[in-house]
All heavy atoms as a GROMACS GRO file, in nm:
protein
  518
    1MET      N    1   7.319   0.694   0.612
    1MET     CA    2   7.294   0.599   0.720
    1MET      C    3   7.378   0.642   0.841
    1MET      O    4   7.500   0.649   0.823
    1MET     CB    5   7.298   0.458   0.694
    1MET     CG    6   7.279   0.359   0.810
    1MET     SD    7   7.140   0.252   0.785
    1MET     CE    8   7.124   0.199   0.645
    2SER      N    9   7.331   0.645   0.965
    2SER     CA   10   7.404   0.672   1.080
    2SER      C   11   7.356   0.591   1.197
    2SER      O   12   7.260   0.528   1.197
    2SER     CB   13   7.398   0.830   1.108
    2SER     OG   14   7.265   0.851   1.161
    3ASN      N   15   7.447   0.582   1.300
    3ASN     CA   16   7.409   0.519   1.419
    3ASN      C   17   7.329   0.600   1.509
    3ASN      O   18   7.360   0.714   1.529
    3ASN     CB   19   7.536   0.473   1.495
    3ASN     CG   20   7.610   0.361   1.425
    3ASN    OD1   21   7.546   0.273   1.378
    3ASN    ND2   22   7.743   0.363   1.421
    4PHE      N   23   7.236   0.544   1.579
    4PHE     CA   24   7.152   0.613   1.672
    4PHE      C   25   7.089   0.504   1.773
    4PHE      O   26   7.036   0.414   1.735
    4PHE     CB   27   7.036   0.681   1.603
    4PHE     CG   28   6.950   0.764   1.697
    4PHE    CD1   29   6.984   0.888   1.741
    4PHE    CD2   30   6.825   0.714   1.752
    4PHE    CE1   31   6.915   0.959   1.835
    4PHE    CE2   32   6.752   0.791   1.844
    4PHE     CZ   33   6.797   0.904   1.883
    5GLY      N   34   7.120   0.518   1.900
    5GLY     CA   35   7.086   0.430   1.992
    5GLY      C   36   7.138   0.298   1.969
    5GLY      O   37   7.258   0.283   1.959
    6ASN      N   38   7.048   0.196   1.959
    6ASN     CA   39   7.096   0.062   1.941
    6ASN      C   40   7.098   0.010   1.793
    6ASN      O   41   7.125  -0.094   1.768
    6ASN     CB   42   7.008  -0.032   2.012
    6ASN     CG   43   7.025  -0.013   2.159
    6ASN    OD1   44   7.140   0.011   2.210
    6ASN    ND2   45   6.920  -0.023   2.246
    7GLY      N   46   7.068   0.114   1.703
    7GLY     CA   47   7.074   0.067   1.552
    7GLY      C   48   7.094   0.172   1.463
    7GLY      O   49   7.157   0.263   1.500
    8LYS      N   50   7.075   0.139   1.336
    8LYS     CA   51   7.114   0.236   1.232
    8LYS      C   52   6.981   0.298   1.189
    8LYS      O   53   6.867   0.239   1.173
    8LYS     CB   54   7.186   0.172   1.121
    8LYS     CG   55   7.321   0.118   1.151
    8LYS     CD   56   7.395   0.062   1.044
    8LYS     CE   57   7.537   0.026   1.066
    8LYS     NZ   58   7.619   0.136   1.084
    9VAL      N   59   6.996   0.427   1.135
    9VAL     CA   60   6.866   0.493   1.086
    9VAL      C   61   6.903   0.583   0.972
    9VAL      O   62   7.019   0.627   0.961
    9VAL     CB   63   6.798   0.592   1.202
    9VAL    CG1   64   6.761   0.517   1.320
    9VAL    CG2   65   6.905   0.695   1.244
   10PHE      N   66   6.807   0.601   0.890
   10PHE     CA   67   6.828   0.712   0.776
   10PHE      C   68   6.769   0.829   0.843
   10PHE      O   69   6.653   0.835   0.903
   10PHE     CB   70   6.739   0.659   0.661
   10PHE     CG   71   6.806   0.551   0.566
   10PHE    CD1   72   6.754   0.425   0.578
   10PHE    CD2   73   6.906   0.570   0.500
   10PHE    CE1   74   6.804   0.327   0.506
   10PHE    CE2   75   6.962   0.475   0.423
   10PHE     CZ   76   6.919   0.347   0.429
   11ALA      N   77   6.846   0.937   0.827
   11ALA     CA   78   6.786   1.069   0.868
   11ALA      C   79   6.812   1.170   0.760
   11ALA      O   80   6.920   1.188   0.724
   11ALA     CB   81   6.864   1.110   0.991
   12SER      N   82   6.703   1.229   0.714
   12SER     CA   83   6.720   1.327   0.599
   12SER      C   84   6.698   1.475   0.673
   12SER      O   85   6.761   1.565   0.611
   12SER     CB   86   6.615   1.306   0.491
   12SER     OG   87   6.492   1.319   0.542
   13ASP      N   88   6.613   1.493   0.766
   13ASP     CA   89   6.586   1.625   0.818
   13ASP      C   90   6.505   1.610   0.941
   13ASP      O   91   6.426   1.512   0.958
   13ASP     CB   92   6.509   1.704   0.718
   13ASP     CG   93   6.507   1.845   0.730
   13ASP    OD1   94   6.561   1.889   0.841
   13ASP    OD2   95   6.453   1.924   0.660
   14VAL      N   96   6.517   1.706   1.027
   14VAL     CA   97   6.429   1.715   1.146
   14VAL      C   98   6.302   1.773   1.108
   14VAL      O   99   6.305   1.881   1.041
   14VAL     CB  100   6.498   1.795   1.260
   14VAL    CG1  101   6.413   1.799   1.378
   14VAL    CG2  102   6.633   1.715   1.286
   15HIS      N  103   6.187   1.721   1.145
   15HIS     CA  104   6.060   1.778   1.121
   15HIS      C  105   5.963   1.741   1.234
   15HIS      O  106   5.994   1.640   1.312
   15HIS     CB  107   6.004   1.736   0.988
   15HIS     CG  108   5.973   1.599   0.981
   15HIS    ND1  109   6.053   1.490   0.962
   15HIS    CD2  110   5.843   1.536   0.978
   15HIS    CE1  111   5.991   1.386   0.966
   15HIS    NE2  112   5.859   1.403   0.978
   16PHE      N  113   5.869   1.812   1.254
   16PHE     CA  114   5.759   1.792   1.350
   16PHE      C  115   5.628   1.775   1.276
   16PHE      O  116   5.590   1.840   1.191
   16PHE     CB  117   5.755   1.891   1.454
   16PHE     CG  118   5.884   1.914   1.530
   16PHE    CD1  119   5.967   2.000   1.492
   16PHE    CD2  120   5.896   1.829   1.636
   16PHE    CE1  121   6.092   2.022   1.555
   16PHE    CE2  122   6.023   1.833   1.704
   16PHE     CZ  123   6.128   1.936   1.660
   17GLU      N  124   5.549   1.668   1.322
   17GLU     CA  125   5.418   1.647   1.265
   17GLU      C  126   5.319   1.747   1.306
   17GLU      O  127   5.341   1.807   1.425
   17GLU     CB  128   5.373   1.503   1.288
   17GLU     CG  129   5.468   1.402   1.250
   17GLU     CD  130   5.488   1.402   1.092
   17GLU    OE1  131   5.409   1.428   1.018
   17GLU    OE2  132   5.602   1.360   1.056
   18TYR      N  133   5.202   1.752   1.256
   18TYR     CA  134   5.089   1.840   1.298
   18TYR      C  135   5.029   1.776   1.434
   18TYR      O  136   5.028   1.664   1.451
   18TYR     CB  137   4.984   1.841   1.191
   18TYR     CG  138   5.000   1.934   1.080
   18TYR    CD1  139   5.046   1.873   0.958
   18TYR    CD2  140   4.973   2.057   1.085
   18TYR    CE1  141   5.066   1.948   0.846
   18TYR    CE2  142   4.984   2.143   0.969
   18TYR     CZ  143   5.042   2.091   0.855
   18TYR     OH  144   5.067   2.169   0.754
   19ASP      N  145   4.994   1.869   1.512
   19ASP     CA  146   4.922   1.823   1.635
   19ASP      C  147   4.764   1.823   1.589
   19ASP      O  148   4.728   1.867   1.482
   19ASP     CB  149   4.934   1.915   1.751
   19ASP     CG  150   4.896   2.067   1.733
   19ASP    OD1  151   4.842   2.086   1.616
   19ASP    OD2  152   4.913   2.134   1.822
   20ALA      N  153   4.680   1.776   1.676
   20ALA     CA  154   4.540   1.753   1.627
   20ALA      C  155   4.477   1.887   1.607
   20ALA      O  156   4.388   1.904   1.513
   20ALA     CB  157   4.466   1.688   1.756
   21LYS      N  158   4.511   1.995   1.682
   21LYS     CA  159   4.448   2.126   1.666
   21LYS      C  160   4.494   2.189   1.530
   21LYS      O  161   4.403   2.237   1.453
   21LYS     CB  162   4.488   2.222   1.771
   21LYS     CG  163   4.432   2.358   1.777
   21LYS     CD  164   4.478   2.439   1.893
   21LYS     CE  165   4.405   2.579   1.889
   21LYS     NZ  166   4.456   2.666   1.989
   22THR      N  167   4.615   2.178   1.491
   22THR     CA  168   4.657   2.233   1.373
   22THR      C  169   4.600   2.152   1.257
   22THR      O  170   4.544   2.222   1.162
   22THR     CB  171   4.814   2.232   1.355
   22THR    OG1  172   4.864   2.305   1.470
   22THR    CG2  173   4.863   2.289   1.224
   23PHE      N  174   4.610   2.026   1.254
   23PHE     CA  175   4.544   1.941   1.160
   23PHE      C  176   4.388   1.966   1.149
   23PHE      O  177   4.342   1.970   1.027
   23PHE     CB  178   4.579   1.791   1.186
   23PHE     CG  179   4.557   1.698   1.076
   23PHE    CD1  180   4.640   1.694   0.964
   23PHE    CD2  181   4.440   1.601   1.076
   23PHE    CE1  182   4.607   1.613   0.856
   23PHE    CE2  183   4.428   1.517   0.979
   23PHE     CZ  184   4.508   1.517   0.865
   24GLY      N  185   4.328   1.984   1.264
   24GLY     CA  186   4.187   1.999   1.255
   24GLY      C  187   4.153   2.134   1.195
   24GLY      O  188   4.032   2.159   1.148
   25SER      N  189   4.242   2.236   1.173
   25SER     CA  190   4.219   2.360   1.122
   25SER      C  191   4.184   2.352   0.964
   25SER      O  192   4.119   2.436   0.906
   25SER     CB  193   4.332   2.466   1.131
   25SER     OG  194   4.444   2.417   1.065
   26LEU      N  195   4.217   2.226   0.909
   26LEU     CA  196   4.194   2.210   0.773
   26LEU      C  197   4.056   2.159   0.743
   26LEU      O  198   4.008   2.137   0.635
   26LEU     CB  199   4.294   2.108   0.707
   26LEU     CG  200   4.437   2.156   0.714
   26LEU    CD1  201   4.525   2.041   0.677
   26LEU    CD2  202   4.468   2.272   0.618
   27LEU      N  203   3.981   2.122   0.856
   27LEU     CA  204   3.843   2.063   0.838
   27LEU      C  205   3.756   2.139   0.742
   27LEU      O  206   3.682   2.066   0.663
   27LEU     CB  207   3.773   2.062   0.983
   27LEU     CG  208   3.649   1.986   0.988
   27LEU    CD1  209   3.658   1.844   0.946
   27LEU    CD2  210   3.586   1.984   1.130
   28PRO      N  211   3.747   2.262   0.741
   28PRO     CA  212   3.653   2.327   0.636
   28PRO      C  213   3.685   2.291   0.500
   28PRO      O  214   3.595   2.291   0.418
   28PRO     CB  215   3.671   2.483   0.669
   28PRO     CG  216   3.722   2.496   0.806
   28PRO     CD  217   3.808   2.365   0.826
   29TYR      N  218   3.806   2.259   0.467
   29TYR     CA  219   3.858   2.231   0.324
   29TYR      C  220   3.845   2.077   0.303
   29TYR      O  221   3.842   2.045   0.184
   29TYR     CB  222   3.990   2.288   0.304
   29TYR     CG  223   4.014   2.421   0.352
   29TYR    CD1  224   4.080   2.457   0.477
   29TYR    CD2  225   3.960   2.535   0.285
   29TYR    CE1  226   4.083   2.586   0.514
   29TYR    CE2  227   3.959   2.660   0.315
   29TYR     CZ  228   4.040   2.698   0.436
   29TYR     OH  229   4.041   2.824   0.484
   30MET      N  230   3.859   2.003   0.408
   30MET     CA  231   3.876   1.862   0.394
   30MET      C  232   3.751   1.771   0.448
   30MET      O  233   3.769   1.661   0.447
   30MET     CB  234   4.006   1.819   0.462
   30MET     CG  235   4.130   1.871   0.409
   30MET     SD  236   4.184   1.845   0.240
   30MET     CE  237   4.227   1.669   0.264
   31SER      N  238   3.651   1.834   0.495
   31SER     CA  239   3.551   1.769   0.558
   31SER      C  240   3.481   1.660   0.476
   31SER      O  241   3.424   1.579   0.541
   31SER     CB  242   3.440   1.878   0.605
   31SER     OG  243   3.384   1.947   0.487
   32LYS      N  244   3.491   1.659   0.344
   32LYS     CA  245   3.429   1.556   0.253
   32LYS      C  246   3.527   1.446   0.232
   32LYS      O  247   3.485   1.352   0.162
   32LYS     CB  248   3.374   1.618   0.136
   32LYS     CG  249   3.277   1.726   0.149
   32LYS     CD  250   3.219   1.779   0.022
   32LYS     CE  251   3.123   1.875   0.045
   32LYS     NZ  252   3.020   1.944   0.028
   33THR      N  253   3.637   1.447   0.294
   33THR     CA  254   3.739   1.351   0.266
   33THR      C  255   3.740   1.239   0.387
   33THR      O  256   3.786   1.281   0.491
   33THR     CB  257   3.884   1.408   0.249
   33THR    OG1  258   3.874   1.499   0.152
   33THR    CG2  259   3.977   1.304   0.210
   34PRO      N  260   3.694   1.121   0.368
   34PRO     CA  261   3.682   1.022   0.478
   34PRO      C  262   3.810   1.004   0.541
   34PRO      O  263   3.818   0.989   0.663
   34PRO     CB  264   3.620   0.912   0.413
   34PRO     CG  265   3.553   0.946   0.283
   34PRO     CD  266   3.627   1.074   0.237
   35THR      N  267   3.925   0.991   0.467
   35THR     CA  268   4.047   0.961   0.515
   35THR      C  269   4.087   1.068   0.618
   35THR      O  270   4.144   1.053   0.718
   35THR     CB  271   4.149   0.942   0.404
   35THR    OG1  272   4.111   0.841   0.313
   35THR    CG2  273   4.292   0.907   0.456
   36TYR      N  274   4.069   1.195   0.568
   36TYR     CA  275   4.106   1.311   0.660
   36TYR      C  276   4.025   1.308   0.800
   36TYR      O  277   4.100   1.322   0.899
   36TYR     CB  278   4.073   1.440   0.594
   36TYR     CG  279   4.098   1.559   0.678
   36TYR    CD1  280   4.209   1.618   0.702
   36TYR    CD2  281   3.986   1.611   0.752
   36TYR    CE1  282   4.230   1.721   0.786
   36TYR    CE2  283   4.004   1.712   0.841
   36TYR     CZ  284   4.122   1.775   0.860
   36TYR     OH  285   4.128   1.881   0.946
   37LYS      N  286   3.901   1.285   0.781
   37LYS     CA  287   3.828   1.276   0.908
   37LYS      C  288   3.876   1.158   1.004
   37LYS      O  289   3.874   1.168   1.128
   37LYS     CB  290   3.675   1.268   0.880
   37LYS     CG  291   3.612   1.390   0.820
   37LYS     CD  292   3.471   1.399   0.826
   37LYS     CE  293   3.413   1.355   0.691
   37LYS     NZ  294   3.271   1.363   0.683
   38ASP      N  295   3.907   1.045   0.942
   38ASP     CA  296   3.946   0.931   1.008
   38ASP      C  297   4.082   0.963   1.083
   38ASP      O  298   4.105   0.938   1.210
   38ASP     CB  299   3.969   0.805   0.935
   38ASP     CG  300   4.002   0.690   1.014
   38ASP    OD1  301   3.936   0.668   1.107
   38ASP    OD2  302   4.085   0.600   0.959
   39LEU      N  303   4.184   1.026   1.011
   39LEU     CA  304   4.316   1.062   1.069
   39LEU      C  305   4.296   1.173   1.179
   39LEU      O  306   4.361   1.165   1.283
   39LEU     CB  307   4.397   1.129   0.962
   39LEU     CG  308   4.466   1.023   0.863
   39LEU    CD1  309   4.524   1.097   0.745
   39LEU    CD2  310   4.558   0.935   0.928
   40LEU      N  311   4.197   1.261   1.171
   40LEU     CA  312   4.178   1.372   1.264
   40LEU      C  313   4.132   1.303   1.394
   40LEU      O  314   4.169   1.348   1.510
   40LEU     CB  315   4.071   1.470   1.200
   40LEU     CG  316   4.039   1.585   1.301
   40LEU    CD1  317   4.177   1.652   1.346
   40LEU    CD2  318   3.941   1.676   1.241
   41ARG      N  319   4.037   1.209   1.381
   41ARG     CA  320   3.996   1.133   1.504
   41ARG      C  321   4.105   1.063   1.574
   41ARG      O  322   4.116   1.060   1.702
   41ARG     CB  323   3.874   1.028   1.466
   41ARG     CG  324   3.742   1.098   1.460
   41ARG     CD  325   3.632   0.977   1.436
   41ARG     NE  326   3.635   0.909   1.314
   41ARG     CZ  327   3.596   0.937   1.199
   41ARG    NH1  328   3.520   1.054   1.190
   41ARG    NH2  329   3.598   0.866   1.098
   42LYS      N  330   4.183   0.998   1.494
   42LYS     CA  331   4.299   0.923   1.551
   42LYS      C  332   4.404   1.010   1.615
   42LYS      O  333   4.449   0.996   1.729
   42LYS     CB  334   4.370   0.842   1.455
   42LYS     CG  335   4.286   0.720   1.411
   42LYS     CD  336   4.362   0.648   1.296
   42LYS     CE  337   4.272   0.527   1.244
   42LYS     NZ  338   4.333   0.467   1.128
   43LEU      N  339   4.418   1.128   1.556
   43LEU     CA  340   4.508   1.231   1.600
   43LEU      C  341   4.463   1.290   1.754
   43LEU      O  342   4.532   1.292   1.839
   43LEU     CB  343   4.541   1.350   1.515
   43LEU     CG  344   4.643   1.327   1.417
   43LEU    CD1  345   4.640   1.447   1.314
   43LEU    CD2  346   4.781   1.307   1.476
   44LYS      N  347   4.325   1.306   1.753
   44LYS     CA  348   4.275   1.356   1.882
   44LYS      C  349   4.284   1.263   1.987
   44LYS      O  350   4.308   1.291   2.105
   44LYS     CB  351   4.130   1.402   1.852
   44LYS     CG  352   4.108   1.536   1.778
   44LYS     CD  353   3.971   1.562   1.748
   44LYS     CE  354   3.947   1.701   1.684
   44LYS     NZ  355   3.810   1.726   1.656
   45ARG      N  356   4.247   1.133   1.956
   45ARG     CA  357   4.275   1.028   2.074
   45ARG      C  358   4.417   1.011   2.114
   45ARG      O  359   4.437   0.981   2.236
   45ARG     CB  360   4.216   0.895   2.001
   45ARG     CG  361   4.077   0.872   2.005
   45ARG     CD  362   4.026   0.734   1.988
   45ARG     NE  363   4.101   0.675   1.870
   45ARG     CZ  364   4.046   0.643   1.756
   45ARG    NH1  365   3.930   0.692   1.721
   45ARG    NH2  366   4.122   0.578   1.654
   46GLN      N  367   4.506   1.042   2.036
   46GLN     CA  368   4.642   1.034   2.071
   46GLN      C  369   4.724   1.152   2.111
   46GLN      O  370   4.842   1.150   2.140
   46GLN     CB  371   4.725   0.946   1.957
   46GLN     CG  372   4.676   0.814   1.932
   46GLN     CD  373   4.691   0.726   2.054
   46GLN    OE1  374   4.789   0.738   2.128
   46GLN    NE2  375   4.592   0.634   2.075
   47GLU      N  376   4.649   1.261   2.110
   47GLU     CA  377   4.712   1.387   2.135
   47GLU      C  378   4.794   1.391   2.277
   47GLU      O  379   4.909   1.436   2.277
   47GLU     CB  380   4.609   1.509   2.131
   47GLU     CG  381   4.679   1.640   2.166
   47GLU     CD  382   4.764   1.687   2.049
   47GLU    OE1  383   4.773   1.617   1.940
   47GLU    OE2  384   4.861   1.776   2.068
   48LYS      N  385   4.734   1.343   2.371
   48LYS     CA  386   4.811   1.343   2.518
   48LYS      C  387   4.941   1.262   2.496
   48LYS      O  388   5.041   1.313   2.550
   48LYS     CB  389   4.716   1.284   2.619
   48LYS     CG  390   4.773   1.294   2.753
   48LYS     CD  391   4.676   1.230   2.861
   48LYS     CE  392   4.744   1.235   2.992
   48LYS     NZ  393   4.640   1.183   3.093
   49ASN      N  394   4.933   1.138   2.422
   49ASN     CA  395   5.067   1.065   2.416
   49ASN      C  396   5.166   1.126   2.324
   49ASN      O  397   5.287   1.120   2.354
   49ASN     CB  398   5.027   0.927   2.364
   49ASN     CG  399   4.944   0.836   2.466
   49ASN    OD1  400   4.964   0.853   2.581
   49ASN    ND2  401   4.874   0.750   2.408
   50ARG      N  402   5.111   1.198   2.222
   50ARG     CA  403   5.206   1.266   2.128
   50ARG      C  404   5.283   1.380   2.210
   50ARG      O  405   5.393   1.399   2.195
   50ARG     CB  406   5.125   1.333   2.005
   50ARG     CG  407   5.212   1.388   1.900
   50ARG     CD  408   5.138   1.485   1.810
   50ARG     NE  409   5.086   1.597   1.880
   50ARG     CZ  410   5.176   1.709   1.910
   50ARG    NH1  411   5.292   1.713   1.875
   50ARG    NH2  412   5.117   1.809   1.967
   51ARG      N  413   5.204   1.454   2.283
   51ARG     CA  414   5.268   1.565   2.364
   51ARG      C  415   5.371   1.516   2.462
   51ARG      O  416   5.484   1.562   2.480
   51ARG     CB  417   5.162   1.644   2.440
   51ARG     CG  418   5.082   1.732   2.345
   51ARG     CD  419   4.982   1.817   2.432
   51ARG     NE  420   4.893   1.890   2.342
   51ARG     CZ  421   4.932   2.013   2.303
   51ARG    NH1  422   5.039   2.074   2.333
   51ARG    NH2  423   4.843   2.089   2.224
   52LYS      N  424   5.343   1.398   2.514
   52LYS     CA  425   5.428   1.340   2.619
   52LYS      C  426   5.563   1.291   2.547
   52LYS      O  427   5.672   1.328   2.592
   52LYS     CB  428   5.368   1.213   2.691
   52LYS     CG  429   5.448   1.161   2.792
   52LYS     CD  430   5.377   1.050   2.858
   52LYS     CE  431   5.448   0.974   2.967
   52LYS     NZ  432   5.391   0.858   3.034
   53LEU      N  433   5.556   1.230   2.430
   53LEU     CA  434   5.659   1.175   2.360
   53LEU      C  435   5.745   1.306   2.309
   53LEU      O  436   5.868   1.305   2.305
   53LEU     CB  437   5.613   1.105   2.242
   53LEU     CG  438   5.726   1.035   2.152
   53LEU    CD1  439   5.808   0.949   2.236
   53LEU    CD2  440   5.664   0.968   2.036
   54PHE      N  441   5.678   1.412   2.259
   54PHE     CA  442   5.756   1.523   2.211
   54PHE      C  443   5.826   1.586   2.328
   54PHE      O  444   5.942   1.626   2.312
   54PHE     CB  445   5.637   1.632   2.162
   54PHE     CG  446   5.704   1.752   2.117
   54PHE    CD1  447   5.766   1.757   1.986
   54PHE    CD2  448   5.697   1.873   2.183
   54PHE    CE1  449   5.813   1.879   1.948
   54PHE    CE2  450   5.759   1.987   2.149
   54PHE     CZ  451   5.830   1.990   2.026
   55ASN      N  452   5.768   1.604   2.450
   55ASN     CA  453   5.840   1.661   2.557
   55ASN      C  454   5.965   1.586   2.596
   55ASN      O  455   6.067   1.636   2.636
   55ASN     CB  456   5.756   1.676   2.680
   55ASN     CG  457   5.653   1.787   2.653
   55ASN    OD1  458   5.670   1.880   2.572
   55ASN    ND2  459   5.530   1.777   2.711
   56LEU      N  460   5.948   1.448   2.599
   56LEU     CA  461   6.065   1.363   2.610
   56LEU      C  462   6.176   1.383   2.517
   56LEU      O  463   6.298   1.379   2.556
   56LEU     CB  464   6.021   1.211   2.613
   56LEU     CG  465   5.949   1.164   2.738
   56LEU    CD1  466   5.886   1.027   2.714
   56LEU    CD2  467   6.024   1.166   2.857
   57LEU      N  468   6.127   1.396   2.394
   57LEU     CA  469   6.226   1.418   2.292
   57LEU      C  470   6.303   1.550   2.311
   57LEU      O  471   6.425   1.564   2.309
   57LEU     CB  472   6.166   1.421   2.150
   57LEU     CG  473   6.245   1.467   2.040
   57LEU    CD1  474   6.368   1.367   2.011
   57LEU    CD2  475   6.162   1.502   1.907
   58MET      N  476   6.229   1.660   2.344
   58MET     CA  477   6.294   1.788   2.364
   58MET      C  478   6.387   1.778   2.477
   58MET      O  479   6.486   1.839   2.482
   58MET     CB  480   6.186   1.895   2.403
   58MET     CG  481   6.098   1.926   2.273
   58MET     SD  482   6.192   2.020   2.147
   58MET     CE  483   6.242   1.895   2.034
   59GLU      N  484   6.358   1.704   2.589
   59GLU     CA  485   6.448   1.697   2.700
   59GLU      C  486   6.577   1.617   2.654
   59GLU      O  487   6.684   1.650   2.711
   59GLU     CB  488   6.381   1.608   2.818
   59GLU     CG  489   6.278   1.685   2.898
   59GLU     CD  490   6.334   1.806   2.953
   59GLU    OE1  491   6.438   1.795   3.021
   59GLU    OE2  492   6.275   1.913   2.955
   60LYS      N  493   6.564   1.526   2.572
   60LYS     CA  494   6.682   1.446   2.532
   60LYS      C  495   6.783   1.534   2.449
   60LYS      O  496   6.898   1.522   2.452
   60LYS     CB  497   6.645   1.329   2.446
   60LYS     CG  498   6.580   1.223   2.519
   60LYS     CD  499   6.678   1.134   2.577
   60LYS     CE  500   6.602   1.008   2.645
   60LYS     NZ  501   6.696   0.938   2.722
   61ILE      N  502   6.719   1.624   2.365
   61ILE     CA  503   6.803   1.709   2.266
   61ILE      C  504   6.857   1.847   2.336
   61ILE      O  505   6.924   1.925   2.260
   61ILE     CB  506   6.742   1.726   2.128
   61ILE    CG1  507   6.606   1.793   2.141
   61ILE    CG2  508   6.723   1.587   2.059
   61ILE    CD1  509   6.560   1.828   1.998
   62LYS      N  510   6.818   1.870   2.453
   62LYS     CA  511   6.862   2.003   2.508
   62LYS      C  512   7.005   2.014   2.513
   62LYS      O  513   7.086   1.910   2.540
   62LYS     CB  514   6.801   2.022   2.656
   62LYS     CG  515   6.667   2.068   2.647
   62LYS     CD  516   6.625   2.099   2.795
   62LYS     CE  517   6.495   2.172   2.812
   62LYS     NZ  518   6.467   2.204   2.950
   0.00000   0.00000   0.00000
């Protein structure tokens, strides 16, 4: 456990989640999985916000 900002956090490793395009590349293999299709739709709707947040993060850790 370590301090970060105003609170304490557990941090095990830095990682980055898939963007909508990368996640969408699995469609041929996962197209029959309803959960996958739902997640893909949600990722596509939030892609602009995800990129903005990612860019803010990158500015902070420069």
